[in-house]
C-alpha positions in Angstrom: -3.7 -57.0 -55.3 -3.1 -57.4 -51.6 -4.8 -55.2 -49.0 -2.5 -53.9 -46.2 -3.3 -54.8 -42.7 -4.9 -52.0 -40.7 -2.3 -49.9 -38.9 -3.2 -46.8 -36.9 0.3 -45.5 -37.2 0.0 -45.4 -41.0 -1.4 -41.9 -41.9 -3.3 -43.3 -44.9 -5.0 -46.1 -43.0 -8.8 -45.7 -42.5 -8.5 -47.0 -38.9 -7.3 -43.5 -38.0 -10.7 -42.1 -39.0 -12.4 -44.6 -36.7 -9.9 -43.9 -33.9 -10.5 -40.2 -34.4 -14.3 -40.7 -34.1 -14.3 -42.8 -31.0 -11.6 -40.9 -29.3 -13.4 -37.6 -29.7 -14.7 -36.2 -26.4 -18.3 -35.8 -27.5 -18.4 -39.2 -29.2 -17.0 -41.0 -26.2 -19.5 -39.2 -23.9 -22.4 -40.0 -26.3 -21.4 -43.7 -26.5 -20.9 -43.9 -22.7 -24.3 -42.3 -22.1 -26.0 -44.8 -24.5 -24.6 -47.7 -22.5 -27.6 -47.3 -20.2 -30.0 -48.0 -23.1 -32.2 -46.2 -25.6 -32.3 -42.4 -25.1 -34.0 -39.4 -26.8 -31.8 -36.5 -28.0 -33.1 -34.1 -25.3 -32.2 -36.6 -22.5 -28.7 -37.1 -24.1 -28.2 -33.3 -24.1 -29.2 -33.0 -20.5 -27.0 -35.9 -19.5 -23.9 -34.7 -21.3 -23.5 -31.3 -19.8 -22.0 -28.6 -22.1 -22.8 -30.2 -25.5 -24.6 -27.9 -27.9 -27.6 -29.2 -29.9 -25.5 -28.7 -33.1 -22.5 -30.7 -31.8 -24.8 -33.5 -30.4 -26.5 -33.8 -33.8 -23.2 -33.9 -35.7 -21.8 -36.5 -33.3 -24.9 -38.7 -33.4 -24.9 -38.5 -37.3 -21.2 -39.5 -37.4 -21.7 -42.4 -35.0 -24.8 -43.6 -36.9 -22.9 -43.3 -40.2 -20.1 -45.6 -38.9 -22.6 -48.1 -37.6 -22.1 -47.5 -33.8 -25.4 -45.9 -33.1 -28.9 -46.8 -34.2 -31.5 -44.0 -34.8 -35.1 -44.8 -34.8 -37.7 -42.3 -35.9 -41.3 -42.8 -35.0 -44.1 -41.6 -37.4 -45.8 -39.3 -34.9 -46.4 -35.6 -34.4 -44.3 -34.1 -33.0 -41.4 -36.2 -34.3 -40.1 -38.7 -31.8 -36.5 -40.0 -32.3 -34.5 -42.4 -30.1 -30.9 -43.5 -30.2 -29.3 -46.7 -29.0 -26.1 -48.6 -29.5 -25.8 -51.1 -32.3 -24.0 -54.4 -31.4 -20.8 -52.8 -32.8 -21.2 -49.8 -30.6 -22.0 -52.0 -27.6 -18.7 -53.8 -28.2 -17.0 -50.6 -27.0 -18.6 -50.9 -23.6 -15.7 -52.3 -21.6 -13.3 -49.8 -23.2 -15.6 -46.8 -22.6 -16.4 -47.8 -19.0 -12.7 -48.3 -18.3 -11.7 -45.0 -19.9 -14.4 -42.9 -18.2 -13.9 -44.6 -14.8 -10.2 -44.1 -15.1 -10.7 -40.4 -15.8 -13.0 -40.0 -12.8 -10.7 -42.1 -10.5 -7.5 -40.2 -11.5 -8.9 -36.7 -11.7 -7.0 -35.6 -8.6 -3.8 -37.2 -9.8 -4.0 -35.3 -13.1 -4.8 -32.0 -11.5 -1.9 -32.0 -9.0 0.9 -31.8 -11.6 -0.9 -29.0 -13.4 -1.4 -27.0 -10.1 2.2 -27.5 -9.1 3.5 -26.1 -12.4 1.2 -23.0 -12.2 
């Protein structure tokens, strides 16, 4: 039995799930924040303004489950947890940098059309 080539345009292809995960706003911001190195959850939440604790936890779990983020828990009291990118997650670095920089560089260009139509 042959396995079909991955195709994001095919609604049954698993690559859509991966695309959905990494294209999600919170996932992209978490991954982008982790480009700077290992971070504790509270620091991630401060850095990513507007993300709730619940959403951050769900996002980190999903990214960890897909092998993009590494979670390390230290056996101390109180619990100490740190997150970092796996090599697979780090391979998204050029894409995430380009996407986030493009969004910042073209903010004014994307606001003008919306303001003109209002």
